[in-house]
C-alpha positions, 0 to 999 in steps of 0.5 A: 762702248758696250762696257759704258753702256753696261755700266750706266744701266746697272750701276745700281747693282754695282754700287751695293758697298757704303763706305764705313764712315766711322772707319774713316772718321777714326784715320782722319781724326788720328791724324790731327792728333799727330800733328798736334804732337809733333807741334808739341814737340816743335814747341818743346825743342824750341823752347829747351834750345832758348833755355840752353842758350840762355845758360850757356850765355849766363855762363860765359857772362859770369866767367868774363865779369870774374875775369874782369875783376880780376884785372881791376883789383889789381889795376887797384892794387898796383898797376905794375902788376896789372901789366906784368899779369896781362903780358903773361895771360898774353904769353899763356894764351899764345903757348895754348894756341901753339898747343893746340895747333899741334893736335898731339895726344895729350895722353902722350905727354909726360906733363899733364893738364891736371898741373896746369888745372891745379895752378889755375885754381891755386891763382883763383884762391890767391884772388880770392884771398886778395878780394877778403884781405886786401893787398898783401905782398906775399899774396901778389908775388905768389900771384905773379910767381904762379903765372910763372909757373903756368908758362914753364909748365906750357913750355915744358909740354911744347917742349916735349911735343918738340922732342917726340916729334923729333924722335919720330922723325928721326926713326922713320929715317932710319927705318927707310 
């Protein structure tokens, strides 16, 4: 009890220091500035993600529209060729799915993906020619031939992967 009585009696002598109000207000005001900056960053991040989403959506839409226009061109020219193209594309997609599932190292393949890219570029070039010049039997035959070549290249890639896996299995059996 003596300490409490001492503090009560001598309170005025003990509380001689005053707080620096300017220093305190400076610290408080800086915390408000930081909050504004972080809000700005959040707004900027949201705006950037919205722009990215819009850009990706537009790209997907354009690619989808181009693919549909190509099918429509062939349907207008020759429905049988359009059906044949759809079958080729299904086969190409199934080969791609198998190729992706193998998880094989692309660098170990003799056949490269650049061959597929070149074929795709040529297919696009032929479609552009069909739009410009109309139905031409030579262009149509060349287009179907390109689809067949793309299937052959994919088939070759899958065969290479299978041969490499068989070779690796044979080597592992020999080592055991």
